[in-house]
C-alpha positions as CSV (number, residue, x, y, z in Angstrom):
1,X,-17.9,17.9,22.0
2,X,-16.6,19.1,18.4
3,X,-13.6,18.1,17.2
4,X,-9.9,20.5,18.2
5,X,-9.7,23.2,16.1
6,X,-5.7,23.8,15.6
7,X,-3.5,22.3,13.0
8,X,-3.7,18.7,12.4
9,X,-3.3,16.2,10.2
10,X,-5.5,14.0,8.3
11,X,-5.0,10.6,7.5
12,X,-7.9,8.6,5.1
13,X,-7.5,5.2,7.3
14,X,-7.9,2.1,4.9
15,X,-10.0,-0.9,6.7
16,X,-10.6,-4.6,6.6
17,X,-12.2,-7.6,8.5
18,X,-9.6,-6.7,11.6
19,X,-9.4,-2.9,11.8
20,X,-7.3,-0.5,10.0
21,X,-5.2,-2.0,7.2
22,X,-1.3,-2.6,7.9
23,X,-0.3,-0.1,5.6
24,X,-3.1,2.3,7.0
25,X,-1.4,1.5,10.5
26,X,2.1,2.4,9.4
27,X,1.1,6.3,8.0
28,X,-0.9,6.8,11.4
29,X,2.6,5.9,13.2
30,X,4.4,7.9,10.2
31,X,2.6,11.2,10.5
32,X,3.1,10.9,14.5
33,X,6.4,12.6,13.6
34,X,5.3,15.5,12.3
35,X,3.9,17.0,15.6
36,X,0.4,17.4,15.4
37,X,-2.9,16.1,16.2
38,X,-3.8,12.9,14.4
39,X,-7.0,13.0,12.7
40,X,-8.5,10.1,11.4
41,X,-11.3,9.5,8.5
42,X,-13.0,6.7,7.7
43,X,-15.8,6.4,4.8
44,X,-18.5,3.5,5.5
45,X,-19.4,1.0,7.8
46,X,-16.0,0.2,9.7
47,X,-15.3,-3.3,11.5
48,X,-15.9,-3.2,15.4
49,X,-13.4,-2.0,17.8
50,X,-12.3,0.4,14.6
51,X,-12.3,3.6,17.1
52,X,-10.1,1.6,20.3
53,X,-7.8,0.5,17.7
54,X,-7.4,4.1,16.8
55,X,-7.0,5.5,19.7
56,X,-4.1,3.0,20.2
57,X,-2.3,4.5,17.8
58,X,-3.0,7.8,18.4
59,X,-5.4,9.4,16.9
60,X,-7.4,12.0,18.6
61,X,-10.5,12.6,16.4
62,X,-12.3,10.4,14.0
63,X,-14.2,11.4,11.6
64,X,-16.7,9.9,10.0
65,X,-18.9,9.8,6.5
66,X,-21.0,7.4,6.0
67,X,-24.1,7.4,3.7
68,X,-25.7,5.6,0.3
69,X,-22.4,7.3,-1.4
70,X,-20.3,5.4,0.7
71,X,-21.7,1.6,0.3
72,X,-19.4,1.2,-2.5
73,X,-15.8,2.7,-3.9
74,X,-16.1,5.6,-5.8
75,X,-13.0,7.8,-5.6
76,X,-14.4,11.2,-6.7
77,X,-17.1,10.5,-3.6
78,X,-14.3,9.2,-0.9
79,X,-12.2,12.7,-2.1
80,X,-15.5,14.7,-1.7
81,X,-15.5,13.0,2.4
82,X,-11.7,13.8,2.9
83,X,-12.0,17.5,1.8
84,X,-15.5,17.7,4.0
85,X,-12.9,16.7,6.8
86,X,-9.9,18.5,6.4
87,X,-10.9,21.4,8.7
88,X,-7.6,23.1,9.3
89,X,-5.8,19.9,8.8
90,X,-2.2,21.4,7.5
91,X,-1.5,17.6,6.0
92,X,-3.7,15.5,4.0
93,X,-2.5,12.1,3.6
94,X,-2.8,7.9,3.2
95,X,-1.1,4.8,2.5
96,X,0.6,4.5,-1.0
97,X,-2.4,2.1,-1.9
98,X,-3.7,2.3,-5.3
99,X,-6.7,3.2,-3.5
100,X,-5.1,6.1,-1.2
101,X,-3.2,7.3,-4.5
102,X,-6.3,7.3,-6.4
103,X,-8.3,9.4,-3.7
104,X,-5.3,11.4,-3.0
105,X,-5.0,12.6,-6.6
106,X,-8.4,14.1,-6.9
107,X,-8.2,15.7,-3.2
108,X,-4.9,17.6,-4.5
109,X,-7.2,18.6,-8.2
110,X,-9.8,19.7,-5.9
111,X,-7.8,21.5,-3.4
112,X,-5.7,22.8,-6.2
113,X,-1.9,21.8,-4.7
114,X,0.9,19.5,-5.5
115,X,0.0,15.7,-4.1
116,X,3.6,14.1,-3.6
117,X,3.4,10.2,-3.8
118,X,5.3,7.2,-2.1
119,X,6.8,9.8,0.5
120,X,9.5,7.5,2.9
121,X,10.5,10.5,4.9
122,X,10.0,14.1,5.9
123,X,13.0,16.6,5.6
124,X,11.9,19.6,7.2
125,X,8.5,20.6,8.6
126,X,9.2,24.2,8.3
127,X,8.4,24.2,5.5
128,X,7.3,21.2,4.8
129,X,10.0,18.9,2.7
130,X,9.4,14.7,1.6
131,X,11.7,12.9,0.1
132,X,9.3,9.9,-2.2
133,X,10.3,6.8,-4.3
134,X,10.5,7.7,-7.7
135,X,11.8,5.4,-10.8
136,X,10.2,2.6,-8.9
137,X,11.9,3.1,-6.0
138,X,15.7,3.3,-7.4
139,X,16.3,6.9,-7.0
140,X,14.1,9.6,-4.1
141,X,13.0,12.8,-5.0
142,X,13.0,15.3,-3.1
143,X,9.7,18.1,-2.5
144,X,8.2,21.0,-0.9
145,X,5.2,21.0,0.0
146,X,4.3,24.5,0.3
147,X,1.0,25.2,-1.8
148,X,-1.2,25.8,1.5
149,X,-2.6,21.6,2.7
150,X,0.0,19.1,2.0
151,X,-1.5,16.3,0.1
152,X,0.8,13.2,0.3
153,X,0.9,9.5,0.4
154,X,3.0,7.3,2.6
155,X,5.0,4.3,1.0
156,X,4.3,1.1,1.9
157,X,7.2,-0.2,4.8
158,X,8.4,3.2,5.1
159,X,8.2,2.4,8.9
160,X,7.0,-0.3,11.1
161,X,3.1,-0.1,12.4
162,X,3.6,1.0,16.3
163,X,1.0,2.3,19.0
164,X,1.8,5.4,20.6
165,X,3.2,5.9,24.0
166,X,0.1,6.8,25.3
167,X,-3.5,5.9,23.7
168,X,-6.1,8.8,23.2
169,X,-9.9,8.2,23.2
170,X,-11.1,9.5,19.9
171,X,-13.6,11.9,19.7
172,X,-15.9,10.1,16.7
173,X,-16.9,13.3,14.2
174,X,-19.9,12.3,11.8
175,X,-19.7,14.7,9.1
176,X,-21.5,15.8,6.1
177,X,-20.0,15.2,3.1
178,X,-22.6,16.3,-0.5
179,X,-21.6,14.1,-3.2
180,X,-22.8,15.2,-6.7
181,X,-23.5,12.6,-9.1
182,X,-21.0,13.3,-11.1
183,X,-18.9,12.2,-8.3
184,X,-20.4,8.6,-8.7
185,X,-19.9,8.1,-12.3
186,X,-17.3,5.9,-11.8
187,X,-17.7,3.2,-8.5
188,X,-17.4,-0.2,-7.9
189,X,-20.9,-1.9,-8.6
190,X,-19.4,-5.4,-8.2
191,X,-16.7,-7.7,-6.8
192,X,-16.0,-10.8,-8.7
193,X,-15.1,-13.5,-6.7
194,X,-11.0,-14.0,-6.6
195,X,-10.5,-10.6,-7.8
196,X,-7.9,-9.0,-5.5
197,X,-8.4,-7.0,-1.8
198,X,-9.3,-3.2,-3.2
199,X,-6.8,-2.5,0.3
200,X,-3.8,-3.7,-2.1
201,X,-2.7,-7.0,-0.3
202,X,-0.5,-7.6,-2.4
203,X,1.0,-3.9,-2.2
204,X,1.2,-4.3,1.3
205,X,2.3,-7.8,1.7
206,X,6.2,-8.2,3.8
207,X,6.7,-11.5,2.0
208,X,6.5,-11.4,-2.1
209,X,7.4,-14.7,-4.3
210,X,7.7,-13.6,-7.9
211,X,7.2,-15.6,-10.9
212,X,8.0,-15.2,-14.5
213,X,8.9,-16.8,-17.9
214,X,9.9,-20.1,-15.5
215,X,7.6,-21.3,-14.2
216,X,7.0,-22.7,-17.4
217,X,3.0,-22.8,-17.8
218,X,-0.1,-22.9,-16.2
219,X,0.5,-26.3,-14.7
220,X,4.0,-24.8,-13.0
221,X,2.7,-22.6,-10.2
222,X,2.2,-25.2,-7.7
223,X,5.4,-25.4,-5.6
224,X,5.2,-21.6,-6.1
225,X,2.2,-21.3,-4.3
226,X,3.3,-23.9,-1.6
227,X,6.3,-21.6,-0.7
228,X,4.0,-18.4,-0.6
229,X,1.5,-20.1,1.8
230,X,5.0,-21.4,4.1
231,X,6.1,-17.9,3.8
232,X,3.0,-16.4,4.3
233,X,3.5,-14.5,1.9
234,X,1.6,-13.1,-1.2
235,X,1.9,-14.5,-5.1
236,X,3.2,-11.6,-7.5
237,X,4.1,-12.2,-10.8
238,X,5.8,-11.1,-14.4
239,X,3.8,-9.2,-17.2
240,X,4.5,-12.5,-19.3
241,X,2.7,-14.9,-17.1
242,X,-0.3,-12.5,-17.2
243,X,0.2,-11.9,-20.8
244,X,0.4,-16.2,-21.5
245,X,-2.9,-16.1,-19.3
246,X,-1.0,-18.4,-16.3
247,X,-1.7,-16.0,-13.6
248,X,-4.4,-13.2,-13.9
249,X,-3.6,-10.0,-14.5
250,X,-4.2,-8.5,-10.3
251,X,-1.2,-10.6,-9.4
252,X,1.5,-8.9,-11.9
253,X,4.3,-6.6,-10.4
254,X,5.5,-3.8,-12.7
255,X,5.3,-1.3,-14.0
256,X,2.1,-1.8,-15.3
257,X,1.1,-3.9,-12.2
258,X,1.8,-3.4,-8.9
259,X,4.7,-2.1,-6.9
260,X,5.6,-3.8,-4.0
261,X,8.1,-2.9,-1.4
262,X,8.3,-6.1,1.2
263,X,10.9,-7.3,3.7
264,X,11.6,-10.3,1.4
265,X,11.1,-10.9,-2.2
266,X,11.8,-14.3,-4.0
267,X,12.1,-13.7,-7.7
268,X,11.9,-17.0,-9.4
269,X,12.9,-17.5,-13.0
270,X,12.7,-13.6,-13.5
271,X,14.7,-12.4,-15.9
272,X,14.6,-8.7,-14.3
273,X,13.5,-6.9,-17.3
274,X,13.2,-3.1,-16.5
275,X,9.4,-2.9,-16.4
276,X,9.3,-5.4,-13.8
277,X,12.4,-4.3,-11.7
278,X,10.3,-0.6,-11.4
279,X,7.4,-2.3,-9.2
280,X,9.7,-4.3,-6.7
281,X,13.6,-2.9,-6.6
282,X,12.7,-1.2,-3.3
283,X,12.5,-4.6,-2.1
284,X,14.7,-5.0,1.1
285,X,15.7,-7.8,0.3
286,X,15.7,-9.7,-3.1
287,X,16.6,-13.1,-3.6
288,X,16.5,-14.9,-7.0
289,X,16.4,-18.2,-8.6
290,X,17.3,-18.9,-11.8
291,X,19.3,-20.4,-14.4
292,X,20.7,-17.9,-16.0
293,X,23.9,-16.4,-13.7
294,X,24.0,-13.4,-15.4
295,X,20.2,-12.1,-15.9
296,X,19.4,-8.8,-14.6
297,X,17.5,-10.4,-11.6
298,X,20.6,-12.2,-10.5
299,X,23.1,-9.2,-11.5
300,X,21.2,-7.2,-8.6
301,X,19.6,-9.3,-6.1
302,X,21.2,-9.7,-2.8
303,X,21.5,-13.7,-2.7
304,X,21.1,-15.8,-6.0
305,X,20.9,-19.4,-6.2
306,X,21.4,-20.9,-10.0
307,X,19.4,-23.8,-10.9
308,X,16.1,-24.4,-11.9
309,X,13.0,-23.4,-9.6
310,X,11.6,-26.4,-10.3
311,X,14.4,-28.5,-8.5
312,X,14.8,-25.8,-5.8
313,X,11.5,-24.4,-4.9
314,X,10.5,-27.9,-3.2
315,X,13.7,-28.3,-1.6
316,X,13.5,-25.2,0.1
317,X,9.7,-26.1,0.4
318,X,10.7,-29.2,2.2
319,X,13.2,-28.1,4.4
320,X,10.9,-25.0,5.7
321,X,8.7,-28.1,6.5
322,X,11.2,-29.9,8.3
323,X,12.1,-26.9,10.4
324,X,8.6,-26.5,11.3
325,X,7.7,-29.7,12.1
């Protein structure tokens, strides 16, 4: 059976050990509002049960690109797979992770169209007009995608992931992809232990515990890491923390690090410089812990606790442990 031939939305799906990543499931939920068939593209090996999971999210066709060119990540090769799977799709999208944005940028170049990154809302479908986060999430930009195929990524947590009211049995459609040597010139050749999840684990986190200069040194993170564990959160740090070598760069949040949109951001000992604010200002709720009541992070936060994080965070941890016991 061949895939449907009428207009569709094509979603590049990122996977982990549990199937489609949370941000990819959010994207599948988001595009169902476009009132079109939802197609998914899976590159490389997918985990067991992935097709059934995609069917639960309303996917009617699963395009699958496999082979030696896709044993490791290469943005240009993945873009070639997306272009090969487009068919009659009028929209191509992915989660706004580092990988999703990189691949879609290549796709937009190949298709000769505009790409919109970090979209949070569809304002109109005829023509397609979307709103996207700009200036670190502090403002929204409205953009019309009328060049042909609309290409955009969906910002993390733009909606909650939700299965479709009626599940489907997707058609699996293997695709042949012409991958050139140039497409493989830049690719992942190895992953060192301790490197970040390439699907954007920090960016997808619902809760982020942020740490800044107030941590005091490389040995000042024990209580913060315990809080991270108690809240089932991810640790994010300011640029100064990575510059001083206290924590690895992949944990950095900010203009030159990851941009996060969690439900809760707990900023501990972070002054709130504009570069850091650009990476986390779209958090739904911000709690600041700082000794300086006039720090930018404190004045912009929804809630603030004035004091030394090394006294406040252990007290929070103790209360969380007490309540859980």
